[in-house]
FIMIRO-972836 format. One record per atom (N, C-alpha, C): residue in one letter; x, y, z. Coordinates in steps of 0.2 Angstrom, whole numbers, plus 5000, padded with zeros to 4 digits. Layout:
N
aXYZ...
END
This chain:
813
m476353284867m476953264863m477253314859a476753354855a476953404850a477153464854a476853484859a477053534863a477753534866s477953474868s478653454871s479153464865i478953434859i479353444854i479553514852a479053554852a479053624850a479553654855s479453644861s479853674866s480553654865m480653594864m481353574863m481653604857a481253614852a481553644846a481753714847q481353754851q481553824853q482253824857r482353774860r482953774864r483553734861k483553744854k484153714851k484753754853r485253724855r485953754856r486453714854k487053734853k487653704851k487953664857l488253614855l488653564860l489153604864a489453654861a489953694864a489753734870d489053754869d488753794874d488453754880l488453684879l488153644885l488653634890s488453624896s488853604902s488853524902v489253504906v489353424907v488653404910e488353434915e487753414919e487153414914e487153474910e486653474905e486653424900f487253404898f487353354893f487153284895m487353274902m487153204905m486453204906s486053264908s485353254909s484953244903g485253264897g484853244891g484353304889e484453364892e483953414891e484253454885f484353424880f484653464874f484353424868d484453454862d484153424856d484653434850s484653404845s485053404840s484753404833d485053424828d484753424822d484753344819s484153324817s484153254815s484553244808d484553294804d484853294798d485653294798s485853324803s486553324804s486853264808w486353234812w486553164816w486553104811e486053104807e485953044803e485853064796k486253034791k486253054784k485853004780p485553034775p485152984771p485652934768s486252944766s486652894763s486752834767s486752844774s486852784779s486252744779r485652774778r484952744778r484952694772k485152724766k485152684760k485652624761k486152634764k486652574765k486352524770d485952544775d485652494779d485152454775k484752484771k484252444767k484552404763k485152424760k485452374755k485752314759k485952324765k486252274769k485652224771k485152244773k484552204775k484352164769g484352194763g484152154757g484652104756l485252114756l485752064755l485752004760v485652024766v485651964771v485051924770t484451954769t483851914769t483851874762g484151904757g484251864751g484651804751h485251814755h485751764756h485451704760k485051724765k484651674769k484251634765k483851664761k483351624757k483751584752g484351604750g484751564745g484951504749l485151514755l485451454759l484851404760v484251424761v483751374762v483551334756t483451374750t483351334744t483951294742g484551314743g485051274741g485051204745h484951214752h484951154756h484351104754k483751134752k483251094749k483451054743r483851084739r484051054733r484551004734s484951014739s485450964740s485150904743l484650914748l484250854750l483950814745q483650854740q483250814735q483750774731k484350804729k484850764726k485150704730l485150704736l485350654741l484850594741k484150624740k483650574740k483650534733d483850564728d483850534721d484450484721s485050504723s485650474723s485750414728d485550424734d485650374739d485050374743p484550334741p483950334745p483950294752e484450254752e484550214759e484750264764f485250304763f485550354768f484950404769y484550424764y484050474765y483450444770q483350374769q482850344773q483150334780f483850334781f484150334788f484050394791l484150454787l484050514790l483250524792q482850504788q482150504790q481950464797d482350414798d482150374804d482550404810q483050424809q483450454815q483350524816e483450564811e483450644812e482950674807k482350664809k481850684804k481750764804s481950794809s481950864810s482350904805l482850864802l483350904798l483050904791l482550864789l482250864783l481550904782d481250934788d480650964788d480851044787f480651064781f480751134779f480051164776d479551184780d478951214778d478951284777a478451314774a478451384772a478451424779s478051404784s477951434790s478651444793d479051384793d479751384796d480151434792e480051444786e480451494782e480251564784d479651574785d479451644787d479651664794e479651614799e479851624805e480651634805e480951594801e481651604801e481851674798e481451694793e481551764790e481451814795e480951814799e480851864804e481351864809n481551804812n482051804817n482751824814d482851804807d483451834804d483451904804g482851934802g482752004802g482952044808d482752014814d482852044820d483652044822v483851984820v484651974821v484952024817e484752024810e485052074806e485052144808d484452164811d484452234813d484952244818e485052204823e485552214828e486252214825v486352164821v487052164818v487152224814i486652254810i486752314806i486852374810s486452374816s486552434820s487252434823k487552374824k488252374827k488652394821s488552374815s489052394810s488952464808d488352494809d488252564808d488652604812g488652584819g489152624823g489852624821e490052564818e490752564816e490752604809d490252604805d490252644799d490252714800k489852724805k489752804807k490352834809g490752794812g491452824814g491852834808s491852784804s492252794797s491952844793d491252854792d490952904788d491052974791g491052974798g491153034801g491753064800g492253014800g492953044798g493053064791e492653034787e492753054780e492353124779d491753134782d491453194782d491853254785e492153234790e492553294793e493153314788k493353264785k493953284780k493653324774k493053304772k492653344767k492453414769d492253414776d491953484778d492553534780k493153504781k493753554782k493853594776n493753564770n493853604763n493253644761s492653624765s492053664763s491953724767k491453764766k491353834769k490853824775n490453774775n489953764780n490153724786k490653754790k490953714796k490453724802e490153784802e489653794808e489153744808e488853724802e488253674802e488453604805d489053584803d489353524806d489453524813d489653584816d489753584823d489053584827d488553614824d487953614827d487553544827v487353524833v486953464833v486253474835d485753464831d485053474832d484753404834f484353404839f484053344842f483253354840d483153344833d482453354831d482053284831m481653274836m481353214836m480753194831s480553254827s480053244822s480353204816s480953214815s481253174809s481353104811d481453094817d481553024819d480852984819d480353024821d479652994821d479452974814e479653024809e479453014803e479752944800d480352934801d480752874798d480552814802g480252824808g480152764812g480752724815n481252764817n481852734820n481852744827i481252744830i481252754838i481452684841h481852694846h482152624849h481652604853q481452534853q480952504857q481352444861p481352444867p481752394871p481352324870p481752274870p481452204870p481052184876d480652134875d480252114880d480652084886e481152044885e481552014890e482252034890l482552064895l483152094895l483652044897e484252044895e484851994897e485152014903v485251974907v485551984914v486251964914m486652004917m487451994917m487551934922s487951884920s488151824924s488651844929g488451844935g488851864941g488951804945s489251824951s489351774956s488751734959s488251774959s487651754962s487251704957d487451704951d487151664946d487551594944e488151594947e488551534946e488251474949g487951474954g487551414957g487051394952e486651444949e486051424945e486351394938d486951424936d487251394930d487451324931s487751304937s487951244938s487351194938k486851214941k486251174942k485951164935g486051214930g485751204923g486251154920e486851164921e487251114918e487151044920g487051034927g486850964929g486150944926k485650984925k485050964922k485150944915e485650984911e485750964904e486150894904k486550874909k486850814909k486350754910q485850774915q485350724916q484950714910k484750764907k484450764901k484750714896g485450724895g485850684890g485850614892k485850604899k485850534901k485150504900s484650544901s483950514900s483850504893h484150534888h484050524881h484350454879s484850424882s485150364880s484650304882r484550264876r484050214877r484350154880l483950114883l484150054887l484149994882v484649964881v484749904876v484349844880t483849814876t483449764879t483649694874m483449644877m483449584873m483049584866a482549614867a482049624861a482449664855m482749714857m483149754852m483749714849i484049674853i484649634851i484349574846k483749544848k483449494843k483249534836d483049594837d482849624831d483449644826w484049664830w484649674826w484949604823t484849554826t485149494823t484649474817q484049484818q483649464812q483749514806r483849574807r484049624802r484749604799f485149584803f485849554799f485649504795k485249454796k485049404791k484649424785d484249474786d483749504781d484149544776s484349604779s484649654775s485149694779i485749704777i486249744780i486249814778s486249864782s486249934780s486749974785p486950024783p487450064787p487050084794s486450094793s486050114800s486150064805l486050004802l486049944807l486749934810i487249944806i487949944809i488149994814h487850054812h487850114817h487550094824e486950064824e486650054830e487050004834v487249944830v487549894834v488249914837t488649954833t489249984836t489150034841s488650074841s488450114847s488350074853a487950024852a487749984858a488349944861l488849924857l489449894859l489849944863k489950014860k490250064863k490050074870a489350074871a489050084878a489150024882a489249964880a489349904884a490049914886v490549924882v491249934884v491349994889q490950044888q491050104893q490750084899h490250044900h489950014906h490449974910v490849934906v491349884909v491949924912s492149974908s492750014909s492650064915g492050084916g491850134921g491950204919e492050214912e492150284910e491450314910t491450384910t490850424910t490750464903g490150464901g490050504895g489350484892t489150524888t488450514885t488550474879t488150424878t488050374873t487350374871k487250344865k486650334862k486250284865y486550234868y486250174871y486550164878k486250124882k486450114889k486350034890v486850004892v486849924893v486849914900e486449874903e486349864910e486249784911g486649754915g486549684916g486949634912s487149584915s487649534912s487349504906k486649494906k486349454900k486349494894a486149564895a486249604889a486949614886f487349624891f488149634889f488349574885n488249514888n488449454884n488149444877a487549464877a487149464871a487449504865i487549574867i487849614862i488549604860i488949574865i489649554863i489549494858r489149444860r489049394855r488849414848l488349454848l488149484842l488649514837c489049554841c489649584837c490149544834l490349494839l490849444837l490649404831i490049384831i489749334826i489549374819e489249424820e488849454814e489249514810i489649554814i489949614811i490449594805a490949544806a491449534801a491049504795p490649454795p490349434788p489849484785a489549524790a489149584787a489549634783l490149654786l490549704782l490849664776q490949604776q491249574770q490749574765k490049554766k489549554762k489349624759m489349674763m489149744761m489649774757l490349764758l490849794754l491049754749d490749694748d490949644742d491649624742l491849604748l492549584748l492549504747p493149474745p493149404744p493249364750p493049304751p493049264757p493849254759l493949264766l494549264769l494749194772k495349164770k495549104774k496049124779d496249074783d496649084789d497349114788l497649084783l498349094781l498349144775q497849174773q497849214767q497949284769k498249324765k498349394766k497649434765p497349464770p496749494769p496649554764s496149564761s496049614756s495649674759l495949734758l495749794761l495149824758p494749854761p494149894757p494449954754k494149964748k494350024744k494150084747p494650134747p494450204750p493850234747k493750224740k493250264737k492650234737n492550174740n491950134740n491450184744k490850194741k490350234745k490050204751k489950144751k489750104757k490250114763w490950104761w491450104766w491550184768i491350234764i491350294767i490850314772k490250274771k489750284776k489850254783v490150194782v490250154789v490950164792h491450194789h492150194791h492250224798i491850274800i491850304806i491550254812d491050224810d490750174815d491250114816i491550094810i492050034811i492650054815k492850114814k493450144818k493250144826n492650164827n492450164834n492350094837y492150044832y492049974834y492649944836l493149954831l493849924832l494149954839t494050014840t494350044846t494050014853s493350004852s492949974858s493249894859i493349864853i493649794854i494249794858l494749834856l495349844860l495249854867q494849904869q494649924876q494349864879l493949824876l493649764879l494249714881m494649704876m495149654877m495649674883t495749734884t496249754890t495849744897h495149754897h494849744903h494649674905l494749624900l494549564902l495149524905s494949484910s495449444914s495349374913d494849344910d494749274909d495149254902a495549204902a495949194897a495549164891s495049134892s494549104887s494249164883m494049214887m493749274883m494249314879v494849314882v495349354878v495549314872n495549244872n495649214866n495049224861v494449224863v493949244858v494049314855i494249354859i494349424856i494849424851l495449394853l496049384848l495849354842k495449304842k495249274836k494849324831h494349364835h494049414831h494449464828i494949484832i495449534830i495849514824h495949444824h496349414818h495949414812r495249414812r494849424806r494749494804m494849544809m494749614807m495349644806v495949614805v496549644804v496549694798g496249664792g496149704786g495849774788y495349784792y495049844794y495449884798y495849854803y496349894807y496849924803a497049894797a497549924793a497349984789c496749994789c496450064786c496550124790f496750114797f496750164801f497450164804p497950204802p498650204805p498750204812k498450254815k498450264822k498250204826l497650184824l497350124827l497750064826t498050054821t498550004819t499049994824k499350054826k499950054831k499650034838l499050064839l498850044846l498649974847m498349944841m498249874841m498849834842m499349854839m500049814839m500349814846k500249874849k500549874856k500149834861k499449834860k499049794865k499149714864v499249694857v499349624856v500049604858i500549644857i501249624859i501249614867v500849654871v500849634878v500549564879v500049554876v499749484877v500249434874w500649444869w501149394866w501649384871s501849434875s502449424880s502249404887t501549414889t501349404896t500749354897g500449344891g499849304892g499949224893e499449194893e499449114893e499649084886e499749024886e500048994880e499649004874t498948984874t498548994869t498449064867s498449114872s498349184870s498949204867r499549184869r500149204865r500149184858v499949124857v499949104850v499449144845l498849154848l498349194844l498649264843a498949294848a499249364848a499749364842f500249314842f500749314837f500449304830l499849274829l499549264822l499249334820c498949374825c498749434823c499349484821i499849484825i500449524823i500749504816n500849434815n501049414809n500649434803r500049434804r499549454798r499649524797l499649564803l499649634802l500249664799v500849624801v501449644798v501549634790h501249574788h501249564781h500749604777v500249634780v499849684777v500149754776k500449774781k500849834782k501549824783q501949794779q502649774780q503049834781e503049884776e503449944776e503349984782e502749994784e502650044789e502750014796l502549944797l502549914804l503149864805l503449844801l503949784802l504549814807e504749874806e505349894810e505049914817t504549944818t504249964824t504049894828c503849854824c503649784827c504249744830i504749744826i505349714828i505649744835k505649814835k505849844841k505449824847q504849834846q504349824852q504449754855m504449704850m504449634852m505049614855y505649644853y506249624856y506349654863m506049714864m506049744870m505649704875a505049684873a504649644877a504949574879y505249544874y505649484875y506149494881v506549544880v507049554885v506749574892k506249604892k505949624898k505649564902n505349514898n505049454901n505449394901c506049394900c506549344901c507049354907k506849394912k507249414917k507349354922f506749324923f506749264928f506549204924t506949144925t506849084922t506749024927s506248984925s506048934929s505748874924p505648814927p505348764922p504748784919n504348834922n503648854920n503748904914t504248954915t504349004910t504748984904l505148934905l505648914900l505348904893p504748864893p504448854887p504148914883m503948964887m503649034885m504249074882i504849064885i505449104882i505649074875n505649004875n505748974869n505248994863f504648994865f504149014860f504249084858m504449134862m504549204860m505149204855q505649164856q506249154852q506049134845r505649084845r505449054838r505049104834t504549134838t504149184834t504549244832l505049274836l505449324834l505849304827v506049244827v506449224821v506049224815e505349204816e504949214810e504849284807l504849334812l504849404809l505449424807f506049404809f506649424807f506749394800a506449334798a506549304792a506149344786i505749394788i505449424783i505849474779n506349504782n506749554779n507449544781f507949514777f508549504780f509049564781a508949614777a509249674777a509149714784l508449714785l508249744792l508549704797t508449644797t508749594802t509449604803y509849614798y510549624799y510749694803e510349744802e510449804805e510349804812y509749774814y509549764821y510049714825a510149654821a510649604824a511349634826f511549674821f512249714822f512149754828i511649794829i511549844834i511549804841y511149754842y511049724848y511549674850i511949644845i512549604846i513049654849r513149714846r513649764848r513549784855q512849784857q512749804864q512949754869l512849684867l513149634871l513849634872a514249654866a514949654866a515149714871i514849774871i514949824875i514949814882h514349774884h514349754891h514849704893l515049664889l515649614890l516249654891r516449694887r517049734887r517049774893n516549804896n516549844902n516649794908a516349734908a516449694913a517249664913i517549664907i518249634907i518749694910t518549754907t519049814909t518949834916l518349844918l518149874925l518249824930k518049764929k518149714934k517749734941k517149754940k516749774946k516149724946k515849724952k515349674953k514749694949e514549764948e514049784944e514149764937s514749774934s514849764927s514849694926v515049644931v514949574930v514249554930q513849584934q513149564935q512749584928a513049634925a512749654919a512749604913v513249554914v513349504909v513149434912y513249424918y513049354921y512349364924n511849364919n511149364921n510749334915w510149314917w509749284912w509549324906q509449384906q509349424901q509849424895y510449424898y511049424893y511149354890i511049304894i511049234891i510549224886h509949244888h509349234883h509449274877c509749334877c509849374871c510349334867i510849304870i511349264866i511049204863g510549174866g510149114864g509749134858l509449194858l509049224853l509449234846w510049264847w510349274841w510749214838v510849164843v511149104840v510549064836r509949074839r509349034835r509249074828v509349144828v509249174822v509749154817q510449154819q510949134814q510849054812t510649014816t510648944814t510048924810t509448964811t508848954808t508848984801l509149044800l509249074794l509849054790y510249014792y510848994788y510648944783p510948944777p511448994774p511149054772n511549114774n511249184772n511949224771d512049254766d512649294765d512549354768i511949384770i511949444774i512049434781l511849384784l511949374791l512549334793e512849304788e513449254790e514049294793p514149354791p514749394795p514649404802l514049394805l513949404812l514049344816i514249284813i514349224817i514949234821y515549254818y516149264821y516049314828p515849374827p515749414833p515349384839l514849344837l514349314841l514749254845t515149224841t515549164845t516049194849q516349244848q516849284852q516549304858i515949334858i515549354864i515449294869i515249244866i515049184870i515749154873i516249154870i516849124873i517149174878g517049244877g517249294882g516849284888t516149274887t515749264893t515949204897i516149144894i516449094898i517049104902k517549144899k518149164902k518149214907l517549254908l517549314912l517649294920v517249244922v517349214929v517349144929p517949104927p517949034926p517948994933t517449004937t517448964944t516948914944a516948874949a516448824949a515748844951r515748904954r515048924955r514648944949y515048964943y514648974937y514748924932y514748864934y514748804930y514048804926p513548814929p512948814925p512948864919l513148924920l513248974915l513648944909r514248914911r514748884906r514348834902f513948794905f513648744901f513148774896h512848824898h512348854893h512748884887c513348914889c513648944883c513948884879v514248834882v514448774878v513948744873r513348744876r512748714872r512648764866a512648824867a512548874862a513148864856l513748854858l514248844854l514148784850n513948734853n513848664849n513248674844v512748714846v512248724841v512548764835i512948814836i513248854830i513648804826t514048764829t514448714826t514048674821s513548644824s513148594820s512748624814s512548684815s512148714810s512448754805t513048784806t513448824802t514048794799n514148734801n514748694798n515448734799s515448764805s516048804807s516348774813f517048764814f517348734819f517448784825i517248764831i517348804837i517648764842p518248784845p518548734850p518248734857v517748694858v517348684863v517648644869l518048584867l518248544872l518648564877p519148624876p519448644882p519048674888f518448704886f518048724891f517748674895l517648614892l517348554896l517848514900l518448504897l518948464900l519248504906e519248574906e519448614912e519048594918v518448574917v518048564923v518348504927f518648454924f518948394927f519548414931e519948464929e520548494932e520348534938q519748574938q519648614943q519248584949t518848524948t518448494953t518748434955d518748424962d519048364965d518348314966f518348264962f517748224962f517848164968n518448154970n518548104975n518448134982k518348204983k518248234989k517548214992k517548194998k516848175001k516448235002h515748225000h515348285001h515048295008k514948355010k514748375017k513948365018s513548365013s512848365014s512548325008i511948305009i511648265004i510948295003s510748314996s510148344994s509748284991f509048294993f508548244990f508448254983k508448314981k508248334974k508848344970p508948324964p509448344959p509448414957l510048444955l510048514953l509848514945n509348564944n509148574937n509548624934f510048604930f510548654927f510248694922a509648674919a509348714914a509048774916c508948784923c508648844926c509048874931i509748864931i510148894935i510748924932l510948984934l511549014931l512149014936k512049014943k512549024948k512348974954l512848944957l512748894962l512948934969s512648914974s512848944981s513448904984k513748924989k514248894992k514048824995s513448824998s513148765001s513048714996q512848734990q512648684985q513348654982l513848684982l514548664980l514748604984q514448604991q514648544995q514248484995e513748494991e513248434991e513448384986k513148324987k513248264982k512948284975a512348314975a512048334969a512448374964f512848414967f513248454963f513748414958k514048364961k514548324958k514148284953d513548254955d513148214950d512948254944g512748314946g512448354940g513048374935v513648394938v514148414934v514348354929i514448294932i514548234928i514048224923d513448234924d512948224919d512948274914q513048334915q513148384910q513748374906l514348354909l514948344905l514848284900y514448234903y514348174899y513948194893e513448234894e512948254888e513348304883l513648354886l513948394881l514548364877l514948324881l515548294877l515248244872l514748204873l514448164869l514148204863e513848254864e513548294859e514048324854h514648354857h515148384853h515448324849f515648264852f515948214848f515448194842h514848194844h514348174839h514348224833i514448284834i514348334829i514948324824h515548304827h516148294822h516348224821s515848174822s516048104822s516148084814h515848124809h515948104802h516448144799t516848184803t517348224799t517948184798i518348204794i518948164792i519548174797g519548224801g520048234807g519748214813f519248174814f519048154821f519548124825p519948074823p520448044828p520848094831e521148144827e521548194830e521248244834l520548254833l520148304837l520048274844a519948204844a519748174850a520348154854l520948154852l521548124855l521648164862a521648224862a521748264869a521248244874a520648244871a520148224876a520148154879v520348104874v520448034876v520948024882l521548064881l522048054886l521848084892q521548144892q521248174899q520748134902l520348104898l519748054901l520047994904k520547964901k520947904904k521247924910d521547984911d521848004917d521348014922f520748044921f520248044925f519947984928v519847934924v519647864926v520147834930k520747844929k521247814934k521247844941k521147904941k521247944948k520547944951c519947944948c519347944951c519147884955k518947884961k518747824965k517947814965v517547854962v516847844962v516647804956a516347754957a516247704952a515747734947n515247764949n514747794944n515047844939y515447884942y515747934938y516247904933c516647854935c517047814931c516647774925k516147754927k515747714922k515447754916q515247814918q515047864913q515547884908m516147904911m516747924907m517047864903k517047804906k517247744902k516847734896q516147744896q515747734891q515847784885i516047844887i516247894882i516847874878l517347854883l517947834880l517947774875e517547724877e517447664872e517047694866k516547734866k516247754860k516647794855v517047844859v517547884855v518047844851e518347794855e518847754852e518647714846e518047684847e517747644842e517547694836n517347754837n517247794831n517947814828s518447824832s519047844829s519347784825n519247724827n519547664823n519147664816f518447674817f518047674811f518247724806i518447784808i518647844803i519347824800t519747794805t520447784802t520447724797k520047674798k519947624792k519647654786k519147694787k518947724780k519447774777r519847804781r520347854778r520847814774k521047754777k521547714773k521247684767s520647674766s520347644760s520147704755a520147764758a520047824753a520547834748t520447864743t520947884738t520847954736i520647994740i520648064739i521248104742a521348164739a521848204741a521648254746l522048264752l521748304757l521748384755s522148394749s522148464747s521548474743d521148424741d520548434737d519948444742k519748514743k519248524748k518548494746n518348504740n517748474738n517648394739a518248364737a518248294738a518148274746v518548314750v518448304757v517748314760i517448364757i516748384759i516248324757a516348304751a515948244748a516048184752w516648164754w516848104758w516448114765e516448174768e516148184775e515448174774r515148204769r514448204768r514148134767k514548094764k514448024763k514347984769y514847994774y514747954780y514347984785q514148044784q513648084788q512948054786e512848034780e512148004778e512147934780e512747894779e512747824781e512747814789g513047864792g513047854799g513647824802t513847844808t514447824811t514247784818p514647744821p514547714827p514347764832l514647814833l514447864838l513847904837m513647914830m513047944829m512447894830k512547834829k511947784831k511847784838f512447784842f512347784849f512047844852y512247904849y511947964851y511247974850q511047944844q510247944843q509847904848s510147844849s509747804854s509747834861w510347864863w510347894869w509947954870r509847994864r509448054864r508748044865k508547984862k507847964863k507647954870l508147914873l508047894881l508047954885r508548004883r508548064887r507948104887d507748114881d507148154880d506548124884r506448064883r505948024887r505948034894e506648034897e506748044904e506548114906l506648164902l506548234903l505748244903q505448214898q504648224898q504348194904f504648134907f504348104913f504448144919s505048174919s505248224925s504748284925i504548304919i504148364918i503448344920s503248284918s502548264920s502448244927q503048224930q502948204937q503248264942k503148324940k503448384944k502948394950d503148424955d502748434961d502148474959q501548454962q500948494961q500748514968i500448574968i500248604974i499548584976v499348554981v498748524983v498448574988d497748584987d497448634992d497748704992a497848734986a498248794985a497848854988d497148844989d496748894991d496848904999q497048855002q497148855010q497848855011l498048895016l498748895018l498848835023p499448805022p499648755026p499748775034e499548725038e499548745045e499948685048i500448715053i500848665057i500548665064k500348605066k500048595073k500648555077r500848585082r501248565087r500948555094p501148495097p500848485104p501148535109k500748565113k500948615118k501348575124g501248515125g501648485131g501548405130p501848375135p501848295134p501148275136g500848235131g500148215132g500148155137k499548145140k499348095145k499148035141a499447975144a499247915141a498547895143t498247865138t497547835139t497647765142e497047735145e497047675148e497247615143a497047625137a497247575132a497947575130e498247635130e498947645129e499347615135k499147625141k499447595147k499447515147k498847485145k498847415145k499347385139e499347425134e499747405128e500547405130f500747455133f501447465135f501547415141s501147405145s501247365151s501347285148a500947275143a501047205140a501747195137i501947255134i502647255130i503247245135f503147295140f503747295146f503447255152d503447185152d503147155157d503747145163s503547155169s504047155174s504247085176n503847035175n504046965177n504446935171s504546965166s504946925161s505746925163e506046875160e506746865162e507246915160d507046945154d507446995151d507447055156s506847075158s506847135163s507247125169e507247055172e507547045178e508347045176d508547025171d509247025169d509547095169d509047135165d509247205165d509347245172a508947225176a508847255183a509547235187t509747165187t510247145191t510947155188r510947165181r511647175178r512047225180f511747285182f512147345184f512147355192l512047295196l512047305203l512747285205p512947305211p513647275214p513647205214k514247175215k514347105215k513947065221k514047095227k513647055232k512947055232e512647115230e511947115229e511747075223r512147065218r511947025212r511946955214l512446935219l512446865221l511746845225k511546895229k510946885233k510346875228k510346915223k509746915219k509746845215n510346815214n510446755210n510146695215k510346705222k510046655226k509346655227e509046715227e508346715227e508046695221k508346705216k508046675209k508046605209s508646575212s508646495211s508146465216m508046495222m507546475227m506846475223s506746525220s506046535217s505946485211k506546465208k506546415203k506346345206r506646335212r506546265215r505846255217e505546315220e504846305222e504446295216s504546325210s504146315204s504246255201d504946225202d505046155200d504646105204d504646115210d504246065215d503546065213s503246125211s502546125209s502446095202d502946085198d502846055191d502545985192d502345965186d502045895186d502645845183y502845795187y503345745185y503045675184s502445675181s502145615180s502445575174d502845615170d503145575164d503845545166f504145555172f504745535175f504645465179d505145425179d505145365183d505445385190s505445335195s505645355202s506445355202g506745315198g507545315197g507745385194e507445405189e507545475186e507445535191l506945525195l506845585200l507345585205e507645525208e508145525213e508745555210q508945535203q509545565200q509545635199l508945665198l508845735197l508945775204a508745745209a508745775216a509545775218r509945715217r510645715219r511045775215s510845775208s511145825204s511045895207g510445905209g510245975212g510645995218d510845935223d511245955229d511945965227e512245935222e512845945220e512946015217d512446035214d512546105211d512546155217e512146145222e512146195227e512846195231e513146135232e513846135235e514346175231e514246165224e514746205220e514646275220e514046305221e513946375221e514146405228e514146365233e514346385240e515146395239e515446345236e516246345235e516446405231e516046425226e516246485222e516146545226n515646545230n515546605234n516146625239e516446565242e516946575246e517646595243e517746585236e518346605233e518446685233p519046705233p519146775233p519046805226v518746865226v518646905220v519146955218s519346955212s519946995210s519647065210e520147115210e519947185210e519647205203k520047175198k519847195191k519147175190a518847115193a518247095191a517747145194d517847175200d517447225203d517347285198d517847305195d517847365191d517347345184s517447285182s517047275175s516447235177d515847265174d515247235175d515047195169d515347195164d515147155158d515447085158f515947075162f516247005161f516146965168q516146895168q516046855174q516746845177d516646815183d517346805187d517746755184k518446745186k518846705183k518646625185g518346625191g518146555193g517646525188d517246575185d516646555181d516946525174i517546545172i517846525166i518046455166v517846415161v518046345161v518646345156k519246315159k519846315155k519846245151d519746195154d519746125150d519046095150f518846085144f518146065143f518145995139t517945945142t517945875139t517245845139m517145805134m516445775134m516545705138s516145695142s516145625146s515645575143s515845515144s515445465141s514845445145d514445395143d513845375147d514045335153e514645295152e514845255158e515045295164e515445345162e515745395167e515145425171d514645445167d514045475170d513745425175q513645365173q513345315178q513745305184e514445305184e514845295189e514745355194n514745415191n514645475195n513945475199t513445445196t512845445199t512845395205k513245335204k513245295209k513645315215
END
């Protein structure tokens, strides 16, 4: 080795004198002093010392922080010891190993940084050497290996070299990733019934953040198993028994455990929930687990199809609303999910969903009320597109619940009511101006009618209200414009819906709306005396119809339904104004037109109903006129008139009493019709229609039965056979018939008769035969041959007199 170094030292040459091949072959040497300077070595030692000192400081600082954690929060420190014990083990041997490993890493890092520093230092040295006189020494490079051996800076390759990742290694990498995934799955623990029993016992004994973490992790795994999502979880739930047990545990124990651990006051059903304090140490420990738990509950609710299970989850969400309010994003997600249930779920689910929404809005009114109103209104419009007797109660429920939310903030309600009522007015204006089928259909549909019904309910429920009262007039004008858009008989059901809405506004807001012209117009447009072309077995349900077909207009049920609707709406309108001081003048035009209808109508049932209204209206008019005569108030005094009307409204009028009794009977009738509605039997099986392929053969029993019914020996059958024969053949048949009778008479038993009576009977029989022969010899008229239904002229007896007993005896002699 020394000889080689000496030979290399003799062959010191400058870099400028070397060729490219000699430089690449490495057969040259350089001066170690000129290649590596002492100043750089000092820098390396300083860097090594700083890195190792910094590493030791980190370890000691970490130990101190763990000791402080043990003193301040022993429960959390115990949780770390149970779950992640490796984080707390810091022995001296571990420190030495870390220092050695850190030293190796630091050498690599420092060597890389030296290369960078060398470039910068080399640049600085070149600038200095330009001003110095020894330029040739810097240009000469001496490769003196002895200097490197003395410093111990000889490069030693590592034991295992890194291999570049190429295309050939991609398959191995994918296999490695698959193994890592399998390891991650294998690490997830299977939830057993013993574990669940242990958790329930721990909830009763002592509640800790570690327990809540374990239970929420198990619930997350259960929900992930149901939803079919893939991912690594701490636990794994398999089987319906374990799934049901973990769900039951969470729904029963989590809410009271959090309330007890966070020292929250007990919560009642209608009370505003108290939120956990953000600076609470226990809340800080468990808030991430609670967030994951609440998210899992929402995912579970979306994947459930059974209505009873959805109801249980909604009840739990109602208890956990205060915790949902602590997470803004999760709150919006929860509100969307619950609004879907409110608009599409079953009856009980809708009620529970609204209770959750109502509580959440009262907790976060400023942040959520506006968005909640928007989403619920859009869901209402979306789900009232089709109306039937089954969906109508759900639509009414959505209207009532929306009114409750609108009642929270009147200013916000006015803003959105103005916007949405204006949209209705724009649709109506387009239909009136464009007069196209599409524009008319945008108004004459269930969504438009139910939106009108919603805003009518808002106005009438929240009245009196100075903020919302200005919207009554535009809403009334929209309803009147909807009636006048297409005033034909096919849209009578829609007209009746609008008139009913106007009656509700009139009765609730004490405002006068001219409704009678829209009802009396029906009497002029419809001819009730015209005979119907078809009869329908079921009456028309005008509550679930907007438009009638042409065939329905020709049915008897159409006229019956129109009369019933007119009777109800007229009676309702007269009842609303029955206590007013101007009732006689209001009802005068209607009384005249109803009397004219009763005179012209020829259907007794229709006249009977209208006569009853006329009688009650005239009776109420007479009652009001009598009270007005005895009143001593001035009509110019508005307050006195209002007080007079309020007095008779409280006492009651004849029409009001009649309407109340009729309303009870009508409601009872509607309830009965709902309870007796058609039910589908054997819905699981499709109905089958069995038709015979051809005429069936009669059995022996059927033959005997029919032969007994149609006996050929009966007199009726013989008459039917001879009735349609020609005259001559008919006479022959009669002779044969009489001969057969004689034979049968001879065979009869005459033991009851005397000898004289028998001779008299024989003589009368001979006389009858002679008369028949004379009748056969008489000519038959041509007209008698043509008609088979009448007998001959000779058979007709013109003069018929009763003979006495003496004459009969002379004839017999």
